[in-house]
C-alpha positions as CSV (number, residue, x, y, z in Angstrom):
1,M,60.1,67.0,96.3
2,K,62.7,66.3,93.6
3,T,64.0,69.2,91.7
4,S,63.3,67.8,88.3
5,K,59.7,67.1,89.2
6,I,59.1,70.5,90.7
7,I,60.5,72.4,87.7
8,Y,58.7,70.1,85.2
9,T,55.4,70.6,87.0
10,L,55.9,74.4,87.1
11,G,56.8,74.3,83.5
12,I,53.5,72.5,82.7
13,S,51.5,75.1,84.6
14,V,53.2,78.0,82.9
15,L,52.5,76.4,79.5
16,L,48.9,76.1,80.4
17,S,48.7,79.8,80.9
18,L,49.7,80.6,77.4
19,S,47.1,81.2,74.7
20,G,47.2,81.4,70.9
21,C,49.5,79.5,68.5
22,V,47.8,76.2,69.5
23,G,45.1,75.9,66.9
24,F,46.9,73.1,65.0
25,L,47.0,70.8,68.1
26,D,43.6,69.2,67.3
27,I,44.6,65.8,68.6
28,E,45.3,65.3,72.3
29,P,48.6,63.4,72.7
30,N,48.3,60.3,74.9
31,D,52.0,59.8,75.5
32,R,52.9,62.8,77.5
33,I,51.4,65.2,80.1
34,T,49.1,68.0,78.9
35,G,46.7,70.4,80.5
36,E,43.8,68.0,79.8
37,N,45.3,64.8,81.2
38,F,47.5,66.0,84.1
39,Y,45.1,66.5,87.1
40,Q,43.9,62.9,87.2
41,S,45.1,61.7,90.6
42,E,46.1,62.8,94.1
43,S,49.8,62.3,93.1
44,D,49.2,64.8,90.3
45,F,47.9,67.3,92.9
46,Q,51.0,66.8,95.0
47,A,53.2,67.4,92.0
48,A,51.3,70.5,91.0
49,T,51.4,72.1,94.5
50,A,55.1,71.3,95.2
51,P,56.4,74.4,93.4
52,L,54.3,76.6,95.6
53,Y,56.7,75.8,98.4
54,N,59.9,77.1,96.7
55,K,60.4,78.2,93.1
56,V,57.6,80.7,93.0
57,W,58.9,82.4,96.2
58,F,62.5,82.5,95.0
59,D,62.8,86.2,94.1
60,F,60.9,87.2,97.2
61,N,63.2,85.2,99.4
62,D,66.5,85.8,97.6
63,K,67.1,89.3,98.8
64,F,63.9,91.2,99.5
65,Y,62.6,89.2,102.5
66,Y,65.4,90.2,104.8
67,G,66.3,93.4,102.9
68,L,63.0,95.0,103.8
69,G,62.5,93.1,107.0
70,D,65.8,93.3,108.9
71,G,67.2,96.0,106.6
72,R,64.3,98.4,107.3
73,G,64.4,97.4,111.0
74,N,68.1,98.3,111.1
75,N,69.0,94.9,112.5
76,L,71.6,94.4,109.8
77,Y,74.7,96.5,109.2
78,A,75.4,96.0,105.5
79,P,77.3,99.0,104.0
80,Y,78.1,97.2,100.7
81,S,74.9,95.3,100.1
82,D,72.7,97.4,97.8
83,Y,69.8,95.0,98.5
84,I,69.8,95.9,102.2
85,Y,71.1,99.5,102.9
86,P,68.5,101.3,100.7
87,F,65.8,99.9,102.9
88,T,67.8,100.9,106.1
89,D,68.4,104.4,104.7
90,L,64.8,104.8,103.5
91,T,66.2,105.5,100.0
92,E,64.5,102.8,98.0
93,T,62.4,103.7,95.0
94,G,59.9,101.9,92.8
95,L,62.9,100.7,90.8
96,T,64.9,99.2,93.6
97,G,65.9,95.7,92.5
98,P,64.6,93.6,95.3
99,L,61.3,95.5,95.4
100,V,60.7,94.9,91.7
101,L,61.6,91.2,92.1
102,A,59.3,90.8,95.1
103,W,56.4,92.2,93.2
104,Q,57.0,89.8,90.4
105,S,57.5,86.9,92.7
106,L,54.3,87.5,94.7
107,Y,52.3,87.6,91.5
108,T,54.0,84.4,90.3
109,V,52.7,82.8,93.6
110,V,49.2,84.2,92.8
111,Q,49.0,83.0,89.2
112,Q,50.7,79.6,89.9
113,S,48.2,79.1,92.7
114,N,45.3,80.1,90.4
115,L,46.4,77.6,87.7
116,V,46.6,74.8,90.3
117,I,43.1,75.7,91.7
118,I,41.6,75.8,88.2
119,G,43.2,72.5,87.2
120,I,42.1,70.7,90.4
121,N,38.6,72.1,90.2
122,E,38.2,70.7,86.7
123,S,39.4,67.3,87.8
124,T,37.1,64.3,88.5
125,V,38.9,63.3,91.6
126,D,37.0,63.0,94.8
127,Q,35.8,66.4,96.2
128,D,37.3,65.9,99.7
129,I,40.8,65.3,98.1
130,K,40.4,68.2,95.8
131,Q,39.5,70.6,98.6
132,C,42.7,69.6,100.6
133,Y,45.0,70.6,97.7
134,I,43.0,73.6,96.8
135,G,43.5,74.6,100.4
136,E,47.3,74.5,99.9
137,A,47.0,76.8,96.8
138,R,44.6,79.2,98.5
139,F,46.9,79.4,101.6
140,M,49.8,80.5,99.3
141,R,47.5,82.9,97.4
142,G,46.3,84.4,100.6
143,V,49.7,84.9,102.0
144,A,50.9,86.5,98.8
145,Y,48.0,88.9,98.8
146,W,48.6,89.8,102.4
147,Y,52.1,90.9,101.5
148,L,50.9,92.7,98.4
149,A,48.3,94.7,100.4
150,S,50.7,95.4,103.2
151,L,53.5,96.6,100.8
152,W,51.6,98.3,98.0
153,G,48.0,98.9,99.2
154,N,45.7,98.8,96.2
155,V,46.7,96.0,93.9
156,I,45.0,93.8,91.2
157,I,43.0,90.8,92.5
158,S,43.3,87.9,90.0
159,E,41.7,84.5,90.2
160,D,42.5,83.4,86.6
161,P,45.5,84.6,84.5
162,T,43.8,83.9,81.2
163,P,41.9,87.2,80.9
164,L,45.1,89.1,81.6
165,V,46.7,87.7,78.5
166,T,44.3,89.6,76.2
167,N,43.7,92.6,78.5
168,P,46.7,93.2,80.8
169,I,45.6,96.8,81.7
170,V,43.1,96.4,84.5
171,P,42.2,98.6,87.5
172,T,43.5,97.8,91.0
173,N,41.3,96.8,93.9
174,P,41.1,98.8,97.1
175,T,43.3,97.7,100.0
176,E,40.4,96.6,102.2
177,D,39.2,94.3,99.4
178,V,42.6,92.8,98.9
179,L,42.9,92.1,102.7
180,E,39.4,90.6,102.6
181,F,40.4,88.4,99.7
182,A,43.6,87.2,101.6
183,M,41.5,86.5,104.7
184,R,38.9,84.4,102.8
185,N,41.7,82.3,101.2
186,L,43.3,81.6,104.5
187,E,40.0,80.8,106.1
188,Y,39.3,78.3,103.3
189,A,42.7,76.7,104.0
190,A,42.0,76.5,107.7
191,K,38.8,74.6,107.0
192,Y,40.0,72.1,104.4
193,L,43.7,71.5,105.0
194,P,44.6,68.3,107.0
195,E,45.2,68.4,110.7
196,T,48.6,66.8,110.3
197,P,50.9,67.2,107.2
198,Y,50.5,64.4,104.6
199,Q,54.2,65.0,103.8
200,D,57.1,66.6,105.7
201,G,57.0,70.3,105.3
202,R,53.4,70.5,103.9
203,L,50.8,72.7,105.3
204,T,48.1,71.9,107.9
205,R,45.0,73.7,109.0
206,Y,46.8,74.9,112.1
207,A,49.4,76.6,109.9
208,A,46.5,78.5,108.3
209,Y,45.1,79.4,111.7
210,G,48.6,80.7,112.7
211,M,48.8,82.9,109.6
212,L,45.2,84.0,110.1
213,S,46.0,85.3,113.6
214,H,48.7,87.5,112.1
215,L,46.4,88.7,109.3
216,Y,43.5,89.4,111.7
217,L,45.9,91.6,113.7
218,S,46.8,93.5,110.6
219,I,43.2,94.0,109.6
220,S,42.2,95.1,113.1
221,G,44.4,98.1,112.8
222,Y,43.6,98.9,109.2
223,S,39.8,98.4,109.3
224,S,39.3,100.8,112.2
225,N,41.3,103.7,110.9
226,P,44.9,103.3,109.8
227,N,46.0,106.6,111.5
228,S,43.8,106.5,114.6
229,G,46.0,104.3,116.8
230,T,43.0,102.1,117.6
231,R,42.1,98.6,116.6
232,N,38.9,96.8,115.7
233,Q,38.0,94.6,118.7
234,S,36.1,92.0,116.6
235,Y,39.3,91.3,114.6
236,L,41.4,91.3,117.8
237,E,39.1,88.6,119.2
238,M,39.3,86.6,115.9
239,A,43.1,86.9,116.1
240,K,43.1,85.5,119.7
241,Q,40.8,82.6,118.7
242,A,42.9,81.7,115.7
243,A,46.2,81.9,117.7
244,A,44.6,79.6,120.4
245,M,43.7,77.0,117.7
246,A,47.3,77.1,116.4
247,I,48.9,76.9,119.8
248,K,46.6,74.6,121.8
249,N,45.2,72.2,119.3
250,S,47.9,71.8,116.8
251,P,50.7,69.1,116.6
252,Y,53.3,71.9,116.8
253,K,55.3,72.4,120.0
254,L,58.5,74.1,121.2
255,M,61.8,72.2,120.9
256,T,63.9,71.9,124.1
257,N,67.2,73.3,122.6
258,Y,66.8,76.6,120.6
259,A,70.1,76.1,118.7
260,E,68.9,72.8,117.3
261,L,66.1,74.5,115.5
262,F,68.6,75.4,112.8
263,T,70.4,72.1,112.1
264,I,69.9,70.1,108.9
265,E,68.7,67.2,111.0
266,N,65.8,69.2,112.4
267,N,64.5,70.6,109.1
268,N,60.7,70.8,109.3
269,N,60.8,70.4,113.1
270,S,58.0,70.6,115.6
271,E,58.1,74.4,115.7
272,S,57.9,74.9,111.9
273,M,54.4,75.7,110.9
274,F,55.1,77.0,107.4
275,A,58.6,77.0,105.9
276,L,59.6,77.2,102.3
277,Q,61.1,73.9,101.1
278,W,64.4,74.5,99.3
279,V,66.3,71.8,97.5
280,P,69.9,71.2,98.8
281,N,72.4,71.5,95.9
282,G,69.4,71.9,93.6
283,E,69.2,74.0,90.4
284,Y,69.0,77.7,90.5
285,G,65.6,78.9,91.6
286,V,64.8,76.0,94.0
287,T,67.7,76.6,96.4
288,N,68.0,79.0,99.4
289,T,70.6,81.6,98.3
290,Q,70.6,83.3,101.7
291,Q,73.4,81.1,103.0
292,A,75.7,82.6,100.3
293,Y,74.7,86.2,101.2
294,F,75.1,85.6,105.0
295,A,78.1,83.3,105.2
296,C,81.2,85.1,106.4
297,D,83.7,82.5,105.2
298,S,83.9,79.9,102.5
299,E,84.5,77.2,105.2
300,I,80.8,77.5,105.9
301,T,79.5,77.0,102.4
302,G,82.3,74.9,101.0
303,D,82.7,77.1,98.0
304,D,83.3,80.7,96.9
305,A,79.7,81.7,97.5
306,A,80.3,83.3,100.9
307,W,79.6,87.1,100.6
308,G,78.4,87.9,104.1
309,Y,81.6,89.2,105.9
310,W,80.2,92.8,105.9
311,T,76.6,91.8,106.6
312,R,76.6,92.0,110.3
313,A,74.4,92.7,113.3
314,A,73.7,96.4,113.9
315,Y,74.8,97.8,117.2
316,D,71.2,98.1,118.4
317,V,70.7,94.4,118.0
318,I,74.0,93.4,119.7
319,K,73.2,95.4,122.9
320,E,69.8,93.5,123.3
321,Y,71.6,90.3,124.1
322,D,72.8,89.6,127.6
323,T,75.6,87.1,128.4
324,K,73.1,84.4,129.3
325,D,70.9,84.6,126.2
326,V,71.1,81.2,124.5
327,R,69.7,82.7,121.3
328,R,72.7,85.0,120.5
329,K,75.2,82.3,119.5
330,A,72.5,80.4,117.6
331,T,71.6,83.5,115.6
332,W,74.8,85.6,115.4
333,M,78.4,84.4,115.3
334,G,80.7,86.1,117.8
335,Y,84.3,85.9,118.8
336,E,85.5,82.3,119.4
337,D,82.1,80.8,119.0
338,H,82.5,77.2,117.8
339,Y,79.9,75.4,115.7
340,P,80.5,71.6,115.4
341,E,77.7,71.2,112.9
342,I,79.4,73.5,110.3
343,N,82.3,72.0,108.3
344,K,82.1,68.8,110.2
345,A,84.9,67.1,108.2
346,A,87.4,69.7,109.6
347,G,86.1,69.4,113.2
348,G,83.6,72.3,113.0
349,F,83.9,76.0,112.4
350,T,85.2,78.6,114.9
351,Y,84.5,82.3,114.4
352,D,88.1,83.5,114.7
353,K,89.5,86.4,116.7
354,T,90.1,88.6,113.6
355,R,86.4,89.2,113.3
356,E,85.3,92.5,114.7
357,A,81.5,92.1,114.8
358,L,78.7,89.6,114.9
359,N,78.0,87.9,111.6
360,V,74.7,86.1,110.7
361,K,74.6,82.5,111.8
362,N,71.1,81.6,110.6
363,G,68.9,83.0,107.8
364,L,65.3,83.8,108.1
365,W,64.0,80.6,106.6
366,V,60.8,80.1,108.5
367,L,57.8,82.3,107.6
368,L,55.7,81.2,110.5
369,K,56.7,79.9,114.0
370,I,54.5,78.7,116.7
371,T,55.4,81.3,119.3
372,Q,58.1,83.5,120.7
373,R,60.8,82.1,123.1
374,S,62.2,83.4,126.3
375,A,65.9,84.4,126.4
376,V,67.1,81.5,128.7
């Protein structure tokens, strides 16, 4: 997935969403890509779905994903990061920056997915091929709506951005309908996505089953009574069945060495069911900025973008690790920990003795893993 192709394809899709000011274009150009001549082959489908793995998720991933997740969970101590501590302190508002950007990002995922689905549906390519790539787009749309329902409750369900251009003021849909819509999208993906990825990092039906197992668990609590403390047994059984499909029948499996999960060489490894696909040294919007926010030293990043000295593990997190836990060093940097895979040209990186706490070693770059690991 080259950066230029991803951004170009995204630009095409965004242009397709615009209306008006095009009446003078009566002749279809035959020397460049347009909305009418783009979705002509499977390679076009691959180019159209590529941005769904990175650029559209950028503002969600940039600060919000771990700000609300580990910030709200008080896993991170970040006294100077205003994109983390408001969530920890429960002081965020509707205008808190990462929250606003997450809303925008999730609807970008939705509308980009919608444009891809519409474009592919109108294509004359074989139906089986079309369903596979529509499955990718519907997976992304389903995940985005799951987050939207979980975070905001009643939101707008949209399957086509065109009507919103002329009428942007529309009523929201009830939370239960949004969750149902997310579920139906992921169920479609589980049916039509391939069993093995056709390209490294691409989705499979088992990734959809894994995500469905999480969604069914969420719905099991909501559909019964959000405040009753009970769960709907039908959805619990569905969650169990979906998880079994993902664990027992899929090509995914646990790696032997936990620390090797996070090396460059093991990107898209056997444990990674759904991971965003960032472009190393790519243009802004297709790179993973978390390394800059988490890195405690410029030796790690190789430039000045290393702002994570004060983004550290909260005390409650530190005390959960015992001395034999192999996950601690691979996740949090501690006194005299040495990492040969970082700054290899200088012989590696050692977390020096002047540090007073645990700094982040690895960002939360995988959205769905196969299962949990034991401590040793």
